[in-house]
C-alpha positions in Angstrom: 21.9 21.5 -18.1 18.6 19.8 -17.2 18.4 16.1 -16.4 16.0 15.4 -19.3 16.1 17.1 -22.6 13.9 20.1 -23.2 10.3 19.2 -23.7 9.9 21.0 -27.0 12.7 19.0 -28.6 11.5 15.6 -27.5 9.7 13.2 -29.8 6.1 12.3 -29.1 7.1 8.8 -28.0 9.6 10.2 -25.5 7.0 12.6 -24.1 4.5 9.7 -23.8 7.1 7.6 -22.0 7.9 10.4 -19.6 4.2 10.9 -18.8 3.7 7.2 -18.1 6.7 7.1 -15.8 5.6 10.1 -13.9 2.1 8.7 -13.5 3.5 5.4 -12.4 5.7 7.0 -9.8 2.8 9.1 -8.5 0.6 6.0 -8.2 3.3 4.1 -6.4 3.9 7.0 -3.9 0.1 7.3 -3.3 -0.2 3.5 -2.7 2.8 3.5 -0.3 1.2 6.4 1.6 -2.1 4.6 1.9 -0.5 1.4 3.0 1.6 3.1 5.6 -1.6 4.7 7.0 -3.6 1.5 7.1 -0.9 -1.0 8.2 -1.1 -0.2 11.9 -4.9 -0.7 11.8 -4.6 -4.0 9.9 -2.1 -5.3 12.5 -4.3 -4.2 15.3 -7.3 -5.9 13.7 -5.4 -9.1 13.2 -4.2 -9.2 16.8 -7.7 -8.5 18.0 -9.0 -11.4 15.8 -6.4 -13.8 17.2 -7.1 -12.7 20.7 -10.9 -13.2 20.2 -10.5 -16.6 18.7 -8.1 -17.7 21.4 -10.4 -16.4 24.2 -13.5 -18.1 22.6 -11.6 -21.4 22.1 -10.4 -21.3 25.8 -13.9 -20.5 27.1 -15.5 -23.2 24.9 -13.1 -25.8 26.3 -13.9 -24.7 29.9 -17.7 -25.0 29.4 -17.6 -28.3 27.4 -16.1 -30.3 30.3 
């Protein structure tokens, strides 16, 4: 026996709910896939920004004395 009832015996409200759930799960999986792909780049950019600000602050203090 299938996990959900047969499609032709379901009410319109049940069909609509199943369609919304499937679309929500697909959107969630797509967003997780995109975040996993972009997360290393975001971490790398953040580390680069911190290094840049740290280096410019260090050099500014050397030249200001």
